[in-house]
N, C-alpha and C positions, 0 to 999 in steps of 0.2 A: 500465647497472643499468636495472631494472625489476620490476616486479610486476604479476600478475594477482589480479583481485579479484571475486568474485561479487555483485551486488546484487539480493536477492530481493525480489519483491513482497509484498503482503499483500492479505490480506482483513480485513473486519471481522465477527465474529461477533454480535456486538451494537454500537450506535452509538447511545447517547441524548442527547439536547439537554438542557441543563438550565437554562441562562439564557442571556441577551445581555448582555455585558459592556459598561462604558462606553466602552472603545477600540472596539468594534465586533465584537470576537471572540465566541465562544461558549464557556461552558463545557461540557464534555461528559464523557461516562462511558462508556467503551467498552473491547470486548475485540478485540484486535488480534492477527492468527494471520499468521506468514510463510508463504509456500507455496513450492514448489520452482520455480516459473517464477522466472527472474531473467535480466538483463542481465549483461554482462562487461565490465569494464574493463581495459584493458592501459595502464597508467601506465609512463614512462620519464623519467627524470632529464633535464632539460638546464637550460642558463642561463635564469634570469629570464622568460621568455613562456610564456605558456599556451596550448599549441596542441588544438584537438579535432576530433577526426574521428570519424565514425560511418556504420555498415552495419547493414542490417537493417530494422526497423520505422522509418517517417519519424520525424524528429525534428529540430528546429532546431539547429544548432551555433554560433551568434552568442552576443552577450553576455549574453542571455536565459535560456540554459541554464543549470540549477542545477550543472551540474559545474562549469563556468566560474566561476560565482556562488561556491561552496566553495572551489576553489582560490585566487579572490582574496581571500577573508576570510581564509584560513590566511596569505596572503601579508603581509596588514595587520595581523594580529593579532599575528604572529610578528617581525614583520620579517626574515622570511629574505628573501635572494635568488635562491633556486632559483626554476626555471619547471619544466615539465612537458608533454612530449608524449602526450596521453590519446586513444585510441584505444576508443570506445563500440559494443559489439556490443548494438544493442537488440532485444528480444526481448518485454519489457512493453510493452503498447499506451499509447501516452499519454493524458490526460486522462480516464482509465478509472476511476478510484477504486482502483487497484492501487499506489499511491505509486510510480508509476513515474519519475517526477522525482525525489521526495526518497530513494529507494534510491540511484539514482545521485550524490546529493550526499553521501548519507551514506559510501558506499563511496569517493568521493573525498576526505571527510576522513580514513578511515583509512586510504589509501592512500598519501597524501600525507604523513601523519603518520609514517607508517612509513618512506617513501622520505627525506624530509629530515631523518630524525631528530631531530623536533621534540620527543618524549618528552609529549605530551599526554597526560592520562588521558582514558577514556571519557567520565566525568562533564565535564570540559572541553570535550571534541569534543561532547557533547550541548547544552552552554550555547550553543555556537557553532552547533551544528544546527538549534536552536529560531528563528535570526534569519534561517534561509532558507526554513524550512518546520515546521509545526507537527507534519508526519508523520517529519521526521528524526531527532528522538531516538528513535522508536522502531525505526526502521531501522538505528539503530546498536546497539540491544539486541538484534534479533531474536527468535524464539520466540513464545513467547506471553507476554502483558501485558496488565493494566488500565491504561488512558490517561486521566488525569484533566487537568482546568484545561484549555489549549486542544490537548491530547493531548501535552503534555511531562511530566507528572507521571507514572511509571511505576511499575507494581508488578510485579514479574516473578512468572508464573504456573510451575509445575509443566509440564514438556514436554506437549502435548496427542498425544492419539493420531494417527497418520499417515493420518486420513481422506483419500481420494480428493476431488477437487475439479475440477469441469467447469465453465470460464468461459464465459461468452457475451459478446461485447464487439461494439455494433452499431458501424454506421461514423462514427457520428456522438460528438462528445465533449462533456462537461458540464462548466459551469464550476461550482466547487465554490462560489464567493462568490455566484453567482447565486441557487443553491438554498437556503445559507442565509438569505438575503436576501428568499426567498419563504417561509420558515418562521415558523409563528406558534406561539412555545413553548407560550403560554397556553393555544393551542387543544387541544392533545395532550391525548390521553384514554387511551393506552395507552402505557407505557414498558416496554422491556427490563428483564430482570430479572438484572442482574450475579451477584450471588451464586449464583442459579439455574443460570445457564451455568457458574460457576466449578465447583460442585458437578458439573455434568454432565459436564464435561471431566475432572474427576477420577475419575468414575465410568468415566467412558471408552466409554460405550454410543451408539453414531450415534442411534437412535432418541430419545435424551434431549438429544443436542447439538441435533436438529432441530427439537425442540420449545421449546428457549429462544431460537432464532435470532432478530433483530428489529433495525429499522432505521427510527427515525422519520422520515429524511430520505426514507424512499421515500414519505411523503404528499405532499412536492414532486414529486419527479423521476419519478414514475409519473404524475402529474396532469398533466407537461408533456410526457412521451413515453409514452401508452399503449399502443404495441408493448413496451413492456418487461414489462408485465404477462403479454401473452401468451407470452412467453420464458419467464417465471417459471413457466407454466402447463405448457408444453412439455417443461421442464426435470421437473416432477413426473411429466406422462405416461411419459417414458422410465425413470424409476425412481429418481430422485434423491430422497433420503429429507427433505432439507432445501433449501430454496430462500431466497436473499435477494440483494437489492443490497448490493454492495460501497462503502463509502464513500459519496459524493454520487453516485455512477453515471456513467455507463450500465451498467458490467459487473453481469452476473447471475452468480452462481455456485450450482451445485448440488452437494449432499456425497453421497459413497458410500463404502463400507467399506474400501476402498483405493485406490489407485492404478490397477491393471488394470481395475476395476470401472469408474473414471470414462474410461479410454481406451474402453472397449466401449461405454459409454453415448455418448460423445462422437461416435464413428463413426454412431452411429442418428440425429443428428441434421443435418435439413437445413433451415437458416434462412439463408434469403436476406442478403447483405450484412451477415454477422456472420462475426466470427471466435471460433473454436471452440478452446479449449485444454484439453486435460486435463493435471493436474498434483496437487498434494498438500500438504497440511498438513506445515511441518517445524519 
């Protein structure tokens, strides 16, 4: 017995950091958006042992992989003696600001909850998920949502328009922890306007959404990697109406009217040492 699950990536339409918490994490307010780009997990039931294989984008399959961590967490919390054989078809780049690891963890929690007939609610899965990563609860929810706290306090929003998305991922990765360490919250002068973005999404016009894009972490990551600013400028030059860094980076995305326009613009890009993907908001 087995099942196949899609694990969708995400982009941040807004990302604001409000304060640093005593535990070292940061309080944030951001609008998160699922995208069509996804990994695929094939999960089969077996006795006790958790086995992971992978193909596609390079990814570690050792004990640090969030898929294995998610499976072991479910075993520990429920006491189940079941195991699983999991195959990951990896399409979302790692360390890219697209929640590639978190969405795989979320898909594992959902899949094993079903396969092992554990009967956990989505809320219970989210409570487990945040122990694996701040983006895991959103990846369990999907769609469009405001995220607060460290990212686990979610307010679902109406479905956003299916705008096209052009993703540009440079060859290097970025440490989220290092970016947050480099952020001086007190020095921030401009902040994204969450409520204005909610209104723009409801209105459904791309130009309005583009005007409200904002990510305070750009002040750190673009300073560390100036080539990201060049990528932003290139995406604007080829016709993307709104351009922003997703998460802590380094992926830069540009918005278009639809998926067909994203595909057309992606074909015009000649960016050495970068992975370019045309996708859409879902």
